[in-house]
C-alpha positions in Angstrom: 72.7 -78.7 -52.8 73.0 -79.9 -49.3 72.8 -83.4 -48.3 70.4 -84.5 -45.4 71.5 -87.7 -44.0 69.9 -89.7 -41.2 73.1 -91.1 -39.5 72.6 -94.8 -38.5 74.2 -98.1 -38.6 77.4 -99.6 -37.3 79.4 -97.8 -40.1 78.6 -94.4 -39.2 81.2 -92.6 -37.0 78.5 -90.4 -35.4 76.2 -93.5 -34.7 79.2 -95.3 -33.2 79.3 -92.6 -30.2 75.7 -93.5 -29.1 75.2 -89.7 -28.6 72.5 -87.4 -29.4 74.0 -85.4 -32.3 72.8 -83.1 -35.0 74.7 -80.8 -37.8 73.3 -77.6 -38.5 74.3 -76.1 -41.8 75.3 -72.5 -42.5 71.5 -71.9 -43.7 70.3 -72.7 -40.2 68.4 -76.2 -41.3 69.3 -79.7 -39.8 71.6 -81.8 -42.2 72.3 -84.6 -40.1 70.4 -86.3 -37.2 71.4 -89.5 -35.0 69.1 -92.2 -33.6 70.0 -91.0 -30.1 68.7 -87.7 -31.0 65.5 -89.1 -32.3 65.1 -91.0 -29.1 65.6 -88.0 -27.1 63.4 -85.6 -29.0 61.1 -87.9 -30.7 61.7 -86.4 -34.1 62.4 -88.8 -36.9 64.9 -88.3 -39.6 62.4 -87.6 -42.5 60.5 -85.0 -40.0 63.6 -82.8 -39.0 66.1 -83.0 -41.7 66.0 -80.2 -44.2 64.0 -78.5 -41.5 65.1 -75.0 -39.5 66.8 -76.0 -36.1 64.4 -73.2 -34.9 61.9 -76.0 -34.4 64.1 -77.8 -31.7 64.3 -74.6 -29.4 61.6 -74.2 -26.7 61.3 -70.5 -27.3 61.0 -68.9 -30.6 64.1 -67.2 -31.9 66.2 -68.8 -29.2 68.0 -71.0 -31.7 69.5 -68.0 -33.6 71.8 -67.5 -30.7 73.2 -71.0 -30.7 75.1 -70.5 -33.8 78.1 -68.4 -34.8 80.5 -69.2 -32.2 81.3 -72.2 -30.1 80.1 -72.4 -26.8 78.4 -75.1 -24.1 75.7 -74.8 -21.6 72.1 -75.3 -20.7 69.4 -75.1 -23.2 65.6 -76.0 -23.5 64.6 -78.2 -26.4 61.2 -78.8 -27.5 60.3 -82.5 -28.0 58.0 -83.8 -30.8 55.2 -84.3 -28.2 55.4 -80.6 -27.6 57.1 -81.2 -23.9 60.4 -79.4 -23.3 63.5 -80.8 -21.9 66.6 -79.2 -20.6 69.8 -80.4 -21.7 73.6 -79.5 -21.7 74.7 -78.6 -25.2 77.9 -78.0 -27.0 78.1 -76.2 -30.0 81.3 -76.9 -32.2 82.1 -75.7 -35.5 82.9 -78.1 -38.5 84.9 -76.1 -41.2 84.0 -77.1 -44.8 86.2 -77.5 -47.8 85.3 -74.2 -49.3 85.7 -72.1 -46.2 82.1 -72.4 -45.0 81.3 -73.7 -41.4 78.5 -75.9 -40.3 77.8 -76.5 -36.7 77.7 -79.9 -34.6 75.4 -79.7 -31.9 75.8 -82.6 -29.2 73.9 -83.4 -26.2 76.3 -83.8 -23.5 73.5 -84.9 -21.0 69.8 -84.5 -20.8 68.5 -83.1 -17.7 65.9 -85.7 -17.5 68.8 -88.0 -16.6 68.8 -86.0 -13.2 66.5 -87.5 -10.7 66.1 -84.3 -8.7 64.8 -82.3 -11.5 63.4 -84.7 -14.1 59.8 -84.7 -12.4 59.7 -80.9 -12.5 60.7 -80.4 -16.0 57.2 -80.2 -17.5 55.5 -78.7 -14.4 53.3 -75.5 -15.1 54.8 -73.9 -11.9 58.1 -72.1 -12.1 60.7 -74.4 -10.6 64.3 -74.0 -9.7 67.3 -76.0 -8.2 69.7 -73.9 -6.0 73.0 -75.1 -4.9 74.4 -74.9 -1.4 75.6 -71.4 -2.1 72.0 -70.6 -3.2 73.2 -70.3 -6.8 70.6 -71.1 -9.5 71.8 -74.5 -11.2 68.7 -75.8 -13.0 65.3 -74.2 -13.9 62.3 -75.6 -15.7 60.4 -74.3 -18.8 57.8 -72.5 -16.7 60.6 -70.3 -15.1 62.5 -69.9 -18.3 59.5 -68.5 -19.7 59.0 -66.0 -17.1 62.6 -64.9 -17.8 62.2 -64.8 -21.4 65.4 -65.1 -24.0 67.8 -64.1 -21.0 67.3 -67.2 -19.0 70.7 -68.8 -20.0 72.2 -66.0 -18.1 70.5 -66.6 -14.9 72.2 -70.1 -14.4 74.7 -69.5 -11.7 73.5 -66.4 -10.5 73.2 -66.1 -6.8 69.5 -65.7 -5.1 70.1 -62.2 -4.2 70.2 -61.3 -7.9 67.0 -63.2 -8.7 64.0 -60.9 -9.7 61.6 -63.5 -8.5 61.4 -62.2 -5.0 60.9 -58.6 -3.7 62.2 -59.6 -0.3 65.3 -61.6 -0.9 66.6 -61.5 2.5 63.6 -63.4 3.7 63.6 -66.1 1.1 67.4 -66.3 1.5 66.7 -67.0 5.3 64.1 -69.5 4.3 66.4 -71.5 1.9 69.0 -71.8 4.4 66.6 -73.0 6.9 65.8 -75.8 4.7 69.4 -76.4 3.7 70.3 -76.8 7.6 67.2 -78.7 8.7 66.2 -80.8 6.1 62.5 -79.7 6.6 60.4 -78.5 3.9 58.3 -75.3 3.8 55.1 -75.7 2.1 52.9 -72.8 0.5 54.8 -69.9 2.3 53.0 -66.8 0.9 55.0 -64.0 -0.4 54.2 -60.6 -2.0 55.8 -59.3 -5.1 54.9 -55.8 -6.3 55.1 -54.8 -9.8 53.9 -51.4 -11.4 50.4 -53.0 -11.9 49.6 -54.9 -9.0 50.8 -57.0 -5.8 51.2 -60.6 -7.0 51.3 -63.1 -4.2 53.0 -66.4 -4.6 53.0 -69.7 -2.7 56.6 -70.8 -2.1 57.5 -74.2 -1.5 61.1 -75.1 -0.8 62.5 -78.7 -0.2 65.9 -80.3 -0.1 67.7 -82.3 -3.0 70.7 -84.3 -2.4 72.6 -83.6 -5.7 72.2 -80.2 -6.8 75.6 -79.7 -8.2 78.8 -81.8 -8.0 77.4 -84.2 -5.4 76.5 -81.1 -3.2 72.9 -80.8 -1.3 70.9 -77.9 -2.4 67.2 -76.9 -2.4 64.6 -77.1 -5.1 61.9 -74.1 -5.1 58.3 -73.9 -6.7 56.3 -70.7 -7.3 52.7 -71.0 -7.5 51.1 -67.7 -8.3 48.1 -67.5 -5.9 47.3 -63.7 -6.8 43.6 -64.7 -8.0 42.8 -66.7 -5.0 44.4 -64.0 -2.5 42.4 -61.4 -4.0 39.3 -63.4 -3.7 40.2 -64.2 -0.1 41.1 -60.6 0.5 37.6 -59.6 -0.9 35.8 -62.0 1.5 37.9 -60.9 4.5 36.9 -57.4 3.5 33.3 -58.0 3.3 33.7 -60.1 6.7 35.3 -56.9 8.3 32.7 -54.7 7.1 30.0 -56.9 8.5 31.7 -56.7 12.1 33.2 -53.2 12.0 30.4 -51.2 10.2 27.2 -50.5 12.0 28.3 -51.4 15.7 26.7 -48.1 16.8 23.8 -45.9 15.8 25.6 -42.9 15.4 25.6 -41.6 11.6 29.0 -39.9 11.7 30.8 -42.8 13.2 29.1 -45.5 11.0 30.4 -43.3 8.0 33.8 -43.2 9.6 33.8 -46.9 10.2 33.1 -47.4 6.3 35.9 -45.2 5.4 38.4 -47.1 8.0 37.4 -50.6 6.4 38.0 -49.5 2.7 41.6 -48.1 3.4 43.9 -49.6 2.5 42.1 -52.7 1.8 40.5 -51.4 -1.5 41.8 -47.7 -1.8 44.5 -45.5 -0.6 41.9 -42.7 0.2 38.2 -42.7 0.9 35.7 -40.2 1.7 32.1 -40.5 2.5 29.8 -37.5 2.1 26.3 -37.5 3.1 23.4 -35.4 2.4 22.4 -32.9 5.1 19.2 -34.7 5.6 20.6 -38.3 6.0 23.0 -36.7 8.6 20.4 -35.2 10.7 18.0 -37.8 10.6 15.7 -36.4 7.9 14.5 -37.7 4.7 17.2 -38.5 2.4 17.5 -37.5 -1.2 15.6 -39.2 -3.9 17.4 -39.4 -7.4 17.9 -35.9 -8.9 15.4 -35.6 -11.6 16.9 -34.7 -15.0 14.3 -31.6 -15.2 14.8 -30.5 -11.8 15.6 -26.9 -10.7 19.5 -27.6 -11.1 19.9 -27.0 -7.4 23.0 -28.8 -6.1 22.1 -30.8 -2.7 24.3 -29.9 0.2 26.6 -32.4 1.6 28.8 -32.9 4.6 31.8 -34.9 4.9 30.9 -37.7 7.3 33.9 -40.0 7.3 37.3 -39.9 5.5 40.7 -42.2 5.7 43.9 -42.4 4.1 47.2 -44.1 3.8 48.9 -40.9 4.4 48.8 -39.5 8.0 46.5 -36.5 8.4 44.5 -37.1 5.3 46.1 -34.6 3.2 43.8 -35.4 0.1 40.9 -33.9 1.7 39.9 -30.2 1.4 37.4 -30.5 4.2 37.5 -31.7 7.8 34.7 -34.1 9.0 31.6 -32.4 9.5 32.3 -29.6 7.3 30.0 -28.7 4.0 31.5 -30.2 0.9 31.5 -28.4 -2.5 29.9 -30.5 -5.2 30.5 -29.0 -8.8 27.4 -29.2 -10.9 29.2 -31.2 -13.9 31.0 -33.6 -11.4 30.7 -37.3 -11.4 29.2 -36.9 -7.7 25.8 -35.2 -9.3 25.9 -37.9 -12.1 25.9 -40.8 -9.3 23.2 -39.0 -7.7 20.9 -38.5 -10.7 21.4 -42.0 -12.2 21.8 -44.2 -8.9 24.7 -45.9 -10.6 28.2 -46.2 -9.6 30.9 -44.1 -11.6 34.3 -45.8 -12.5 37.1 -43.8 -14.1 40.1 -46.0 -14.3 42.2 -43.6 -15.4 41.4 -40.2 -13.7 41.4 -37.6 -16.6 43.0 -34.3 -15.6 43.4 -32.6 -19.0 41.5 -29.5 -20.0 38.1 -29.8 -20.8 37.4 -32.3 -17.9 34.9 -32.0 -15.0 38.0 -30.6 -13.1 38.2 -27.5 -14.8 35.3 -26.5 -12.8 36.8 -27.6 -9.5 40.6 -26.4 -9.3 40.8 -27.0 -5.6 40.3 -30.9 -6.4 42.5 -30.6 -9.3 45.5 -29.4 -7.6 45.1 -32.0 -4.9 44.8 -34.7 -7.5 47.9 -33.7 -9.4 50.2 -32.7 -6.4 49.2 -36.2 -4.5 49.2 -38.5 -7.9 45.4 -39.6 -7.6 45.1 -41.5 -10.8 42.0 -43.7 -10.5 38.3 -42.9 -9.4 35.6 -44.9 -8.2 32.2 -43.0 -6.9 29.7 -45.3 -5.3 26.1 -44.3 -4.4 25.0 -45.1 -0.9 21.5 -46.7 -1.6 19.3 -47.6 1.2 15.7 -48.8 0.7 15.2 -47.0 -2.4 16.8 -43.7 -1.4 20.2 -42.2 -1.8 22.0 -41.0 1.6 25.1 -39.8 0.0 28.3 -41.1 -1.8 31.3 -42.9 -1.1 34.5 -41.8 -3.2 37.3 -44.2 -3.6 40.8 -43.0 -4.9 44.2 -44.7 -5.6 47.4 -43.1 -5.4 50.3 -45.4 -4.4 48.4 -48.5 -5.8 49.2 -48.1 -9.3 46.6 -50.6 -10.5 43.5 -48.8 -11.6 40.0 -49.8 -10.4 38.2 -52.2 -12.5 34.9 -53.9 -12.6 35.8 -56.6 -10.0 36.7 -53.6 -7.6 33.3 -51.7 -8.3 31.3 -54.8 -7.4 33.0 -55.5 -4.2 32.9 -51.6 -3.2 29.3 -51.6 -4.0 28.5 -54.8 -1.6 30.6 -53.0 1.1 29.0 -49.5 0.5 25.3 -51.1 0.4 26.1 -52.9 3.7 27.2 -49.6 5.3 24.2 -47.7 3.7 21.7 -49.9 5.4 23.5 -49.1 8.8 23.6 -45.7 8.1 19.8 -45.7 7.1 19.4 -47.6 10.5 21.1 -45.0 12.3 19.3 -42.1 10.4 15.9 -43.8 11.4 17.2 -44.3 14.9 18.2 -40.5 15.1 15.1 -39.3 13.7 13.0 -41.4 16.1 15.3 -40.4 18.8 15.0 -36.7 18.1 11.2 -37.1 18.3 11.5 -39.0 21.5 13.7 -36.3 23.0 11.5 -33.3 21.7 8.4 -35.3 23.1 10.1 -36.0 26.8 11.4 -32.3 26.6 7.7 -31.0 26.1 6.3 -33.4 28.3 8.7 -33.2 31.2 8.3 -30.2 33.8 10.3 -27.4 32.7 11.1 -25.8 35.7 9.9 -27.9 38.7 9.1 -25.8 41.7 8.0 -26.6 45.1 7.1 -23.0 46.0 7.3 -22.1 49.7 6.3 -25.8 50.7 9.5 -27.5 49.4 13.0 -26.9 48.2 13.3 -29.6 45.1 16.1 -31.0 43.2 16.2 -33.7 40.6 18.2 -35.6 38.0 17.3 -37.7 35.0 19.7 -40.3 33.9 19.0 -42.4 30.7 20.5 -45.7 30.6 22.1 -44.8 27.2 24.3 -42.0 28.1 24.4 -40.8 24.4 20.9 -39.5 25.0 18.7 -42.5 25.1 15.1 -41.7 26.1 13.1 -44.1 28.4 9.6 -44.0 30.2 10.7 -42.6 33.6 9.2 -39.3 34.4 8.2 -37.1 37.6 6.5 -34.0 38.4 6.1 -31.4 40.8 2.3 -30.1 40.7 1.0 -27.0 42.7 -2.4 -27.8 44.3 -4.7 -25.6 46.2 -4.1 -24.7 49.8 -0.3 -24.1 49.1 0.1 -27.8 48.9 2.4 -29.6 46.6 2.4 -33.2 44.9 5.3 -35.1 44.3 5.0 -37.7 41.3 7.5 -40.2 40.1 6.6 -42.9 37.5 8.0 -45.5 35.2 6.6 -46.5 32.0 7.9 -50.0 30.6 10.2 -49.6 27.5 12.4 -47.2 25.6 12.2 -44.8 22.7 9.3 -42.6 21.4 6.5 -45.2 22.3 7.7 -45.0 26.0 8.0 -41.3 25.8 4.6 -41.0 24.4 3.2 -43.5 27.1 4.9 -41.2 29.7 3.1 -38.0 28.3 -0.2 -39.6 28.3 0.0 -40.6 32.0 1.5 -37.2 33.1 -1.3 -35.5 31.1 -3.9 -37.8 33.1 -2.2 -37.3 36.3 -2.2 -33.2 36.1 -5.9 -33.4 35.3 -6.8 -35.8 38.3 -4.5 -33.8 40.5 -6.4 -30.5 39.4 -9.5 -32.5 41.0 -7.6 -32.3 44.3 -8.3 -36.0 44.9 -6.2 -38.1 47.3 -3.3 -40.1 46.1 -5.2 -43.2 46.4 -7.9 -42.0 44.2 -5.7 -40.6 41.5 -3.8 -44.0 41.3 -7.3 -45.7 41.0 -8.4 -43.6 38.2 -5.1 -44.0 36.4 -5.3 -47.7 36.6 -8.8 -47.9 35.2 -7.8 -45.4 32.4 -4.8 -47.5 31.4 -6.9 -50.9 31.7 -9.7 -49.5 29.4 -7.1 -48.1 26.9 -5.4 -51.6 26.9 -8.9 -53.4 26.2 -9.6 -50.9 23.0 -6.1 -51.9 21.7 -6.8 -55.5 22.2 -10.0 -55.4 20.4 -8.5 -53.3 17.6 -6.6 -54.8 14.7 -4.1 -51.8 14.2 -0.7 -51.7 16.0 -0.8 -51.5 20.1 -0.2 -48.1 21.2 -0.9 -48.3 24.8 1.3 -48.5 27.8 2.4 -52.2 28.4 2.9 -51.5 32.1 3.9 -48.6 34.5 4.4 -47.8 38.1 3.8 -44.7 39.9 4.2 -43.1 43.3 2.1 -40.1 44.4 2.8 -37.9 47.3 0.9 -34.6 48.7 2.7 -32.5 51.1 0.7 -29.6 52.9 3.1 -27.1 54.4 0.2 -25.8 56.7 -0.2 -29.0 58.7 3.2 -30.7 57.7 1.3 -33.7 56.8 2.3 -35.9 53.8 -0.3 -38.2 52.3 1.1 -40.9 49.9 0.1 -44.0 47.9 2.0 -46.0 45.2 1.2 -48.4 42.5 4.0 -51.2 42.4 6.7 -48.5 42.8 9.7 -48.4 45.0 9.1 -47.0 48.4 10.4 -43.3 48.9 13.1 -42.7 51.4 12.7 -40.1 54.2 15.6 -38.5 55.8 14.7 -36.4 59.1 16.3 -33.4 60.1 18.6 -35.6 62.6 20.0 -37.4 59.7 18.4 -40.7 60.3 17.1 -42.5 57.0 13.9 -44.8 56.8 12.0 -46.2 54.0 8.4 -45.2 54.1 6.2 -48.0 54.8 3.5 -47.5 52.2 1.5 -50.6 50.7 2.9 -51.5 47.4 -0.1 -51.7 45.3 -0.6 -53.3 41.9 1.1 -51.6 38.9 -1.2 -49.2 36.7 -3.0 -51.0 34.1 -4.2 -54.1 35.7 -7.7 -52.8 36.3 -10.0 -52.7 39.4 -7.2 -52.0 41.8 -7.5 -50.0 45.0 -4.9 -48.2 46.8 -4.2 -47.1 50.1 -3.3 -43.6 51.6 -0.6 -43.3 54.2 -0.5 -40.1 56.2 2.5 -38.9 58.1 3.5 -35.8 60.0 7.0 -34.4 59.0 9.2 -32.3 60.6 10.1 -29.1 59.2 13.7 -29.8 57.1 12.9 -33.5 56.4 13.6 -34.7 53.0 11.6 -36.8 50.8 13.7 -39.0 48.1 11.7 -40.4 45.4 13.4 -42.4 42.6 12.5 -45.0 39.9 13.8 -48.7 40.1 16.7 -48.1 37.7 18.5 -46.6 40.9 18.2 -49.8 43.0 17.9 -52.6 40.7 20.7 -54.2 38.5 20.9 -57.3 36.1 22.7 -59.2 38.8 21.6 -57.9 42.3 18.2 -57.8 43.7 16.3 -54.8 44.9 17.1 -55.0 48.6 20.9 -54.9 48.0 19.9 -51.4 46.3 18.0 -50.3 48.9 20.7 -50.9 51.4 23.0 -48.9 49.2 20.6 -46.2 48.8 20.0 -45.7 52.6 24.0 -45.8 53.3 24.3 -42.8 50.6 21.7 -40.8 52.3 23.4 -41.1 55.7 25.0 -37.7 55.7 25.5 -35.1 58.2 22.3 -33.5 59.6 20.9 -30.8 57.1 23.3 -31.7 54.3 22.5 -29.6 51.3 19.9 -31.2 48.9 22.6 -31.0 45.8 25.2 -33.2 48.1 22.7 -35.7 48.9 21.6 -36.0 45.2 25.2 -36.5 44.1 25.2 -39.3 46.7 22.1 -40.9 45.5 23.6 -40.8 41.7 26.8 -41.9 43.0 25.3 -45.2 44.1 25.3 -46.5 40.6 28.5 -48.3 39.7 30.2 -47.4 36.3 28.5 -49.7 33.8 25.9 -51.3 35.8 22.9 -48.9 34.7 20.7 -51.3 33.1 17.6 -48.9 33.0 16.8 -45.2 33.1 16.9 -43.4 36.5 14.9 -40.6 37.9 15.8 -38.8 41.3 13.6 -36.4 43.0 14.8 -35.0 46.3 12.2 -32.6 48.3 13.1 -30.7 51.5 10.0 -29.7 53.5 9.0 -26.2 54.9 6.1 -25.1 56.8 3.9 -22.1 57.0 3.8 -20.7 60.5 1.0 -18.3 62.1 2.4 -15.3 60.5 1.2 -16.7 57.0 -2.0 -18.7 58.2 -5.0 -17.3 60.0 -8.2 -19.2 60.8 -11.8 -18.3 62.3 -14.4 -20.8 63.4 -18.0 -19.6 62.8 -21.5 -21.0 63.2 -24.0 -21.5 60.1 -25.6 -18.2 61.2 -25.8 -15.1 58.7 -25.2 -12.7 61.4 -21.6 -14.3 62.1 -20.6 -13.5 58.3 -20.1 -10.0 58.8 -18.0 -10.2 61.8 -15.8 -12.8 60.5 -15.4 -10.7 57.2 -14.3 -7.5 59.2 -11.8 -9.5 61.1 -10.4 -11.2 57.8 -10.2 -7.7 56.2 -8.0 -6.6 59.3 -5.8 -9.5 58.8 -5.2 -8.6 55.2 -4.3 -5.1 56.3 -1.7 -6.6 58.8 -0.2 -8.7 55.9 0.3 -5.4 54.0 -2.3 -6.5 51.4 -4.6 -3.3 51.7 -4.7 -3.4 47.9 -6.4 -6.7 47.8 -9.1 -5.8 50.5 -12.0 -4.8 48.0 -11.7 -8.1 45.9 -10.9 -10.3 48.7 -13.7 -9.1 50.9 -16.0 -9.5 48.2 -14.7 -13.3 47.7 -14.9 -13.9 51.5 -18.2 -12.8 51.7 -19.5 -14.8 48.9 -17.7 -18.0 50.3 -19.2 -17.7 53.7 -22.7 -16.8 52.4 -22.7 -19.8 50.3 -21.6 -22.0 53.2 -24.1 -20.5 55.5 -26.8 -21.1 53.2 -26.0 -24.4 51.7 -23.3 -26.2 54.2 -23.4 -27.9 57.3 -21.7 -26.5 60.3 -19.2 -26.3 61.8 -17.6 -23.7 59.2 -14.1 -22.4 59.2 -12.4 -19.5 57.2 -8.6 -19.7 56.6 -6.3 -17.4 54.8 -3.0 -18.3 53.7 -0.3 -15.8 52.6 1.8 -17.8 50.3 3.0 -17.2 46.6 -0.9 -16.2 46.3 -3.5 -15.3 48.9 -5.6 -18.3 49.5 -9.1 -18.0 50.8 -10.7 -21.3 52.1 -14.0 -22.3 53.6 -14.3 -25.4 55.3 -17.6 -27.2 56.1 -19.0 -30.7 57.1 -21.2 -31.2 53.8 -20.2 -33.8 51.2 -22.3 -32.0 48.5 -20.2 -31.0 45.7 -20.0 -27.3 44.7 -20.3 -26.5 41.0 -20.2 -23.3 39.0 -23.4 -23.0 37.1 -24.8 -20.0 35.1 -27.9 -18.5 36.7 -30.9 -17.2 34.6 -32.5 -13.8 34.8 -35.1 -15.0 37.0 -33.0 -17.0 39.4 -32.9 -15.8 42.9 -29.5 -17.6 43.6 -26.5 -19.2 41.9 -24.7 -16.1 41.2 -22.3 -16.4 44.1 -19.5 -19.0 42.7 -19.9 -17.1 39.2 -18.8 -13.9 41.1 -15.9 -15.6 42.6 -14.8 -17.0 39.4 -14.9 -13.6 37.8 -12.7 -12.2 40.7 -10.0 -14.8 41.5 -7.3 -16.3 39.4 -8.0 -19.8 40.4 -10.9 -21.4 42.5 -12.4 -24.7 43.3 -13.3 -27.2 45.9 -11.7 -30.5 47.4 -12.8 -33.3 49.7 -11.6 -33.2 53.3 -11.7 -36.2 55.8 -14.8 -34.4 57.4 -16.5 -32.7 54.4 -15.0 -30.1 51.8 -13.3 -27.2 51.4 -14.4 -24.4 49.0 -11.5 -22.1 47.8 -10.2 -19.0 45.8 -7.0 -17.6 45.1 -5.8 -14.0 44.5 -2.6 -13.0 43.0 -0.3 -10.8 45.1 -0.1 -7.3 44.0 3.5 -6.5 42.4 6.3 -6.0 44.8 4.4 -7.7 47.7 7.0 -9.9 49.6 6.0 -13.4 49.9 6.4 -16.1 52.7 9.6 -17.4 51.0 11.1 -14.1 51.3 11.2 -14.3 55.0 8.5 -11.8 55.8 
């Protein structure tokens, strides 16, 4: 039976050495133990003698490799207090009398006696000392645990053979920098990839004076900051999503921004597929019911991104319809409204990919191994799905990834919903504006007209700027330009209301000042109604307007404006002036009066009407814009209208258009004696017949024989009505324009109305006959009385004044 002795006292040969010694028997138990060993490791003799030497090793199983051969080197021992200490050991054989061998374990020097490393021995962070040749000469227990049982073989190896660092060249340069300068490097982040994840370490390096044999060296400490780095990366991802997603109101661009943000931060390949309704601004998908018809909703690929150039993973290009197999996770996400996480993508037979061979081929060929499908929720509805895939990143998606992806996608979904709502409103506003603006403005034979509408948002923004070209009686043309405050559907609706009212008032043949006064009163009353109502205000908050009537027979232009910029006039010689028309108050103030200004224009003059967006900018006043407009209109005499329009539009510097712009240019024509005939007559019934015969002769001269029966009847009724009810002098005028116009002027201010005559009434049938025979009829006021008129369409094939006849 072996003897177990505590070696102590002066008579002991072992004790006289003062060394930390132990003897391990052939059975692997401690048989001798010195006081110095107790002092070093804290184990009392009665606690360690007869116990396996395995208890002294820092790592289980490591002590078995100490015995069986003589050797010396570094080793990690575990103290009684569970701390570890690195020592230099020498293991020597002690032959016994019967041929057995015990082993003498002597501690040559404890690492704690080396000041350079003693403080790091029990550090939880892997720490190593490297000599001047960057060979490892010491490592603490934390680093030894990283290496495992092979850690003794690491001692003496150069840095290039260390598996600690992926980029050893970068670390070598860093170590040499510290060796040469003596300046420590603190918390330098380094990435280390393994097959599961990218680890991040904070590396600190500082010089030591005596790493080996008096030579200087460096000490390195690695702190694994992967968790904090991932948390920081996720915060940065959310921050980047907030600044890069939703910067536009374009649905497709917002979807692409989402894909770009997620790659490569979270996934190697991302697609964003939107339901057709969401893409085109309609109502999005509700969740698919479990008892529904089984129809698969249509999707389009709105965004995609990949770490591979050209996105080879995608079977479809942006904008293409996307096939959605009925048993796929995509429909499961849509029906449940919850995300789908498949950490390890199953491609085995029997999976949902059996019904989607195209996707299966891509998954296998490109190594897609982990899948995450996120529904795009917005205000209780689902717009589509975002699909995240990993290929090169070997770690699968986990729950943390799912939560972060859901946060990013939810932010993008709100932006997409805002874009969808904007698209829907914008589409409605465009449709409203398209329906309310004139389709084909026509100045007839009185004016040549060109125009241009420029929204402030060049991607199709809709504002309240508008214009109109209205045909009036007597071959006259009305030009209108207006501006309703605001943008979007409210402004477009307000513009439509004003235009409808303007058309109604223009049909009454009122003067420009009267039309504007009626509009002002109408908008003021609507504003008062909204003010008294508790509903959301729908009236126009403000509007300006310019109204001009041009008569090609007299070449007179009558105009009035309500807070609108003055029109420009370019005469045939090329001189440019701004017409001096009293500005008036904007529409909607209420109780305002406006002033008509009448000018006689030369044939070939050009009227330029516009809205304030053309001449006003954020940093310059209107006078600067008006000077710029005058300069642009100074062209050669008779320059084509298209050239003038281009010059006017070109006055807007790129990037300075702050408001919508409407430009309307009209070049005057006149109707000469061969298109207009007039006759004066007294209020005498006997004169009617003679004038009627003369008028019929004029119609024959114009080649309008086919109109003679009807025109003669209308002329007779108009003259008879004037003779019986009006005040002399009387005047008959015929105008051959795009239609035949018959007009009778008198000096009476009595309003003419068409009424139905009873069976016993002797009169009142004249205007009814005129209404039945003419295409249009009516009356209007004149400076000296009134004019009653009627129009007849020209027979097919009859040349008009505009044809040069």
